[in-house]
C-alpha positions in Angstrom: 0.0 0.0 0.1 1.4 3.4 -1.0 1.2 6.0 1.8 -0.6 9.3 0.9 -1.5 12.7 2.3 -5.4 13.3 1.7 -5.8 16.6 1.4 -9.9 17.7 1.4 -11.1 20.8 -0.1 -8.0 20.8 -2.4 -9.3 22.9 -5.7 -8.8 26.3 -3.9 -7.4 28.6 -1.1 -5.9 26.8 1.9 -6.7 23.5 0.1 -4.3 24.1 -2.5 -1.9 25.7 -0.3 -1.7 22.5 1.8 -1.0 20.4 -1.0 1.9 22.4 -2.0 3.5 22.5 1.2 3.1 18.8 1.6 4.3 18.5 -2.0 7.4 20.1 -1.2 7.9 17.7 1.7 8.1 14.8 -0.8 4.2 13.6 0.3 2.6 11.7 -2.4 -1.0 13.2 -2.6 -4.8 12.6 -3.2 -6.9 15.5 -3.6 -10.5 15.8 -2.8 -13.1 18.4 -3.8 -16.2 18.9 -6.1 -14.4 20.8 -8.7 -12.5 18.3 -10.8 -11.1 20.8 -13.6 -9.1 22.7 -10.8 -8.2 19.2 -8.7 -7.0 17.9 -12.3 -4.9 21.3 -12.8 -3.3 21.3 -9.4 -2.3 17.4 -9.7 -0.7 18.3 -12.8 1.3 20.9 -11.1 2.4 19.0 -8.3 3.3 15.4 -9.9 2.7 12.4 -7.3 -0.6 13.8 -7.1 -4.1 12.1 -7.9 -7.5 14.1 -8.2 -10.9 12.8 -6.7 -13.8 14.8 -7.8 -16.3 14.1 -4.6 -18.8 16.3 -2.7 -18.3 15.3 0.9 -21.0 16.9 2.1 -23.1 14.0 0.7 -24.2 11.0 2.6 -21.8 8.6 2.6 -19.4 10.5 0.8 -16.3 9.8 3.3 -16.9 6.0 2.8 -16.5 6.2 -0.5 -13.3 8.4 -0.8 -11.9 5.9 1.3 -12.9 3.0 -0.7 -11.4 4.9 -3.8 -7.8 5.2 -1.8 -8.3 1.5 -1.0 -8.9 0.3 -4.7 -5.7 2.2 -5.8 -3.6 0.8 -3.2 -3.3 3.5 -0.8 -3.4 4.3 3.0 -3.9 7.8 4.5 -0.5 8.5 6.5 -1.3 12.2 6.8 -4.9 14.0 6.5 -6.0 17.5 6.0 -9.6 18.0 6.4 -10.0 21.4 5.2 -13.1 20.9 3.3 -15.8 23.2 4.8 -17.9 26.4 4.3 -19.3 29.3 6.2 -22.4 31.5 5.9 -23.3 35.0 7.4 -26.2 36.2 8.5 -29.3 35.9 11.2 -29.7 31.9 11.7 -33.5 32.1 11.5 -33.3 33.5 7.9 -30.5 31.6 6.4 -31.6 28.5 3.9 -31.8 25.5 6.3 -30.6 23.1 3.7 -27.6 25.4 3.5 -27.4 25.4 7.5 -27.7 21.3 7.3 -25.1 21.0 4.6 -22.3 23.3 6.6 -23.0 20.7 9.3 -22.7 17.6 7.1 -19.6 18.7 5.5 -17.5 21.0 8.6 -18.8 18.1 11.2 -20.1 14.8 9.8 -17.3 14.3 6.6 -14.5 15.6 9.0 -15.6 13.2 11.6 -15.9 10.4 9.5 -12.6 10.9 7.9 -10.7 11.2 11.3 -12.6 8.1 12.5 -12.0 5.8 9.2 -8.1 6.9 9.1 -7.4 6.7 13.1 -7.4 3.0 13.7 -5.0 2.5 10.8 -2.4 5.0 12.0 -3.1 3.5 15.6 -1.9 0.0 13.7 1.3 1.8 12.5 2.3 3.6 15.6 2.4 6.7 12.8 0.4 9.4 10.8 -1.3 13.0 11.5 -4.2 14.8 11.5 -4.9 18.2 10.8 -8.2 19.7 10.9 -8.9 23.1 10.1 -10.9 24.9 12.7 -10.9 29.0 13.0 -10.7 31.4 15.5 -14.3 31.4 15.3 -14.2 28.4 17.2 -13.1 30.1 20.6 -16.5 31.8 21.0 -20.0 31.8 20.0 -21.1 34.1 17.0 -24.2 35.9 16.5 -24.5 36.3 12.9 -22.3 33.3 12.2 -23.7 31.0 14.6 -24.1 28.0 12.9 -20.3 28.3 11.3 -19.1 29.0 14.5 -21.0 25.8 16.0 -19.3 23.7 13.5 -15.6 25.1 14.1 -16.2 25.0 17.9 -16.7 21.3 17.2 -13.7 20.5 15.3 -11.4 22.4 17.5 -13.1 20.6 20.6 -12.6 16.9 19.0 -9.3 17.6 17.7 -8.1 18.9 21.3 -9.4 15.3 22.4 -8.3 13.1 19.8 -4.5 15.0 20.1 -4.7 13.5 23.7 -6.2 9.9 23.1 -3.6 9.4 20.3 -0.2 11.1 21.3 0.8 7.9 22.7 0.0 6.0 19.8 2.6 7.7 17.7 -0.6 10.0 16.3 -0.4 13.6 15.9 -3.5 15.5 15.8 -3.6 19.4 15.4 -6.3 21.7 15.0 -5.6 25.0 12.9 -7.4 28.1 14.1 -6.9 30.7 11.2 -8.1 34.4 11.3 -9.2 36.2 8.3 -7.5 34.6 5.4 -7.4 36.2 1.4 -9.4 33.2 -0.1 -12.8 32.6 -1.6 -14.2 31.8 1.6 -15.8 35.7 1.9 -17.5 35.0 -0.9 -19.0 31.9 -0.3 -20.0 33.4 3.2 -21.6 36.4 1.7 -19.3 39.0 2.6 -17.7 39.7 -0.4 -16.4 43.3 0.4 -15.0 42.2 4.0 -11.4 42.3 3.3 -11.8 46.2 1.7 -13.4 46.9 5.2 -11.2 45.0 7.5 -7.9 46.1 8.5 -5.2 44.7 6.3 -3.3 43.9 9.6 -5.8 41.7 10.3 -5.1 39.4 6.9 -2.9 36.4 6.2 -2.2 34.7 2.9 -3.1 31.4 2.5 0.7 30.5 1.7 1.8 31.9 5.2 -1.5 30.0 7.0 -0.7 26.9 5.5 3.1 27.1 5.9 2.4 27.8 10.0 -0.1 24.8 10.0 2.3 22.4 8.5 5.4 23.2 10.8 2.9 23.1 13.9 1.5 19.6 12.6 5.2 18.2 12.5 6.0 19.9 15.4 3.2 17.8 17.6 0.9 21.1 18.4 -2.4 20.8 19.6 -3.6 23.9 18.2 -1.7 26.4 15.9 -3.0 29.7 15.8 -1.5 31.8 12.9 -0.9 35.6 13.5 -0.2 37.5 16.6 -3.3 39.2 16.7 -5.2 36.1 16.2 -3.6 34.5 19.1 -4.6 37.6 20.9 -7.8 37.3 20.0 -8.3 33.9 20.7 -7.4 34.4 24.3 -10.0 37.1 24.5 -12.3 35.4 22.7 -11.9 32.2 25.3 -12.1 34.6 28.8 -14.0 37.8 27.7 -17.6 37.5 30.0 -20.4 36.2 27.2 -22.7 39.3 28.5 -19.8 41.7 27.1 -18.4 39.8 24.2 -21.9 38.8 22.7 -23.6 41.8 21.9 -20.1 43.1 20.0 -19.6 40.1 17.8 -23.3 40.6 16.8 -23.0 43.8 16.2 -19.7 43.2 13.9 -21.1 40.7 12.1 -24.7 42.1 11.4 -22.8 44.7 9.5 -21.0 42.7 7.8 -24.0 40.6 6.7 -25.5 43.8 5.3 -23.1 45.0 3.1 
């Protein structure tokens, strides 16, 4: 069986940069996402990479992806759970099907993939899992309630798995980026957010991916790229909810109106 690094959500943004960073380190890659043309272009760019077009928000998609790897004689040595999206707006006004799709992708598929690869890694006494959460994971976010809740789950799961698996030779790291220059804002419905937010808060996908891979290789439990983001994560965890929630609500309500 060939050891591979599996990167989900690999057709854009952070997923592309994860693939490039891991390719530079000599990993054989399997790239999974919905957009086949983008995946194939990236696989051609990197070499030693294979594209699998799949929508991981669909029922049993994770099982189908793992079956595809097995059929190709591949075993996951490094998993990057990057696939996910967000929506901004009042919870009761957002599309119910999209909210559920977000949970199925951000939480369901990520959990299924972790559960599928962990036993194999334990048996080999080696392996790594990088789960992409967000600084949104550190506090409730009125105006992005469902998204923040999914990322809080990812952070909590990842930290618990880090503790469970570290003595088995398996590393689990949660990545919690702040604002990143990717397509995320367009999908979330806040297309103009980059222009309206101080430049110092933004990081490039390349910077974030590099920090994440270094943290994973160093066995870190959580990686929060950027000094300001780390400060925000700490304040989000410890600020009194009675003070923090109204402020967060105003920020995201303003973003959704733009």
